[in-house]
N, C-alpha and C positions, 0 to 999 in steps of 0.2 A: 371277964367271964367268957371271952370268946376264944382267944389263942391261949391255951393252957400250957402247952409244952411243944418243943420242937427238938428233934434229934436229926440234925442234918449232917450228911457225910458226902462231901463233894471235893473235887479238885478244881481250884480256881486258877486260871491262867490270865495274868494281866496282859493287856495289849496296849499299844501306844494311845489308843482312843477308846478303851473300854475293857471288857473282860469276857472270857469264855468260861462257863461253869459246866462241868461234867458231874452228873449226880450218880452216886452209889446208893444202895438201898437206904432210905431215910424215911422219916415220918414226922407229921405234925398233928397235934390234937386241937381240933376246932370244935367248939360247942360239945365237948365230951365225946367226940368221935375221932378215932385214930385214922388219919389219911396216910396211906403209904405212897411214897415216891419211889417209882420203880428204878431199877438199875439201868444205867446207860443213857438216860436222858441228857440232852445238852441244850443250853441257852447261851447265845452270844449276843451281847449288848455292846454296840459300838456307836460312835457318833453317826447319827442318821441311818443306823442299820440295826435290825433285830432279827435274829434267826433262832428257830426252835426245831429240835429234832428229837423224836421219840420221848418227849416229856409226858409222862403219865402219872397221875395222882388219883388214887382210888380208895374207897371204903365201901364195904359190903357190895351192893350192886351199883354204886355210883362211880362214874369214871369221868375225869376231865383230861383230855389229851391236847397237847400243843404241838403243832408242827408247821413248818414253812413249806411253801410250794412256789414254783415259778409262775408268775402271772403271765398268761398267754398274750394278753393285750399290750403289756408295757415292758416285758422282760425284766421286771422287778419282782422281788419276792413278796408274798403276802403270808400272813400268819393266820392259821385256823385253830380255833378252840372247838374241839368236838366234845359235846356234853352228852352223857348217857345216864338217864334216870337221876339227874341231879335234883336233890330235894331243895326246893326254893326256900323253905324255912331255915335251911342251914346258912344261906347267904344273903337273902333280902334284908334281914335285920341290920346288916352292915350299912345299907343304903337308907332304909326307912323302916319304921315299925308300925306305921298306920297308913293304909289299912293292912290288916293281917292277911297275907296271901300264902297259901300252901298248895302243893302239888309237885309233880316231878317233871323236869324239863329235859328234853332230848332234842338235839339239833346241832347245826354247825354255825359258828360265828366267824366270818372271814373279815380280817382287817387288812386292807390294802394300804401300802405306804405307812406302816405303823410308826415311823419316827418323823413323819412330816405332816402334810395336810392329808389326813387319813380319811378313809371311808370304812364303814362297818356295815356288813350285810348279814342278817340273821334269818335262817329258815329252820323251823322246827315245830315241835308240838309240846303242849303241856297236858299231862295226864291227870285226871281227877282234880282239876283246879278248884280251889275254894277261896272265897274272899269273905273275911269276917264270919267264918264258919258257915257260910252259905255255899252250897254246891253250885258250881258254874258248869262244869263238864270237861270233856276232852276238847282241846282247842288247837287248831292249826295256826301257827304264828309266823309272821314275817315282819321284818323291820329293816330300815336302811337309814344310815346317818352319814352326813357329809360335814366334816369339821371345818372345811373352808367356807361353805355357804351357811352353815348352821341349820340346814334343813334335816328334819327327822320325819320319816314316814313310817306308818305301821298298818298292819292288817291282822285281824283275828277272825277266824271262822269256826263255828261249831255246828254240828248237826246232831248233837247229843239228844237223847230222848227227853231230857228235862228242859233244856234250853236250846233254842235255835237262834243263831244270829250271825251276821256278816258285817263287820265294821271295818272301816278304814279311816285314816286321818293323817294329819301332818302338823308339824310345829316347827317354827324357826326360832331357836334360842338366841340368835344374834339380831333379830329384828324387833326392836322395842315397840314398834307400831302394831305388831301382831301379838297382843297380850293374851289372846285366847287360842286354845287349840282348835283346829279345824277338824271336823269329823264328818 
C-alpha cells in the first residue's frame, strides 16, 4: 500500500566498483502521491564513494534534493538532502506508526563520509507539528549522529503561542549501559 507504481527512465553506466545513474524524467507513486524525478539528476555509487548531483524529486509543494559538496575540513565530499515542506505523514509510517506524527519538515540533512564511519547533521524546522492529533506547534530542530561512537544528540525549540519549550538530549545506541535517553 506504499509504493504503488514506478516509471523510471535512466541511463546506468556500470563501473569497476559500482555504477553511475543518470535520470531522465521519471516518477514513483508513494502513498497515492505521484513524485516526479526531474531530468538530469545523477547518482554515483562506488566502493566507499557516493556522489549526488541535481537529484530532485517532488510532488505538489514538497521537494527532496540530493547533492554532494566538498567538505572544507577534510577535502572529502558530503551528501546533503535538502527537504522543503516534506509531509512527515508520507514517510514516518515507513519507520514507525505509533505515535502518529504529522507536520511539514524543511531543512538540510548533511551526511559526511556517507560510505564509511559517517556523521549526520540536521538543521531545520517542523511546521504545524501534531502528535496523536494534539497540536504541538512550529518547532526549530537540530540533531547530530555519529555512527562510529553511536552518539545521537538532539534539540527542539518552540516559541509557539500554544506550547513553549526548549529540550535537548542525547542517546548512545552502542552503549548498553545507557539504556535510557538523557534529556
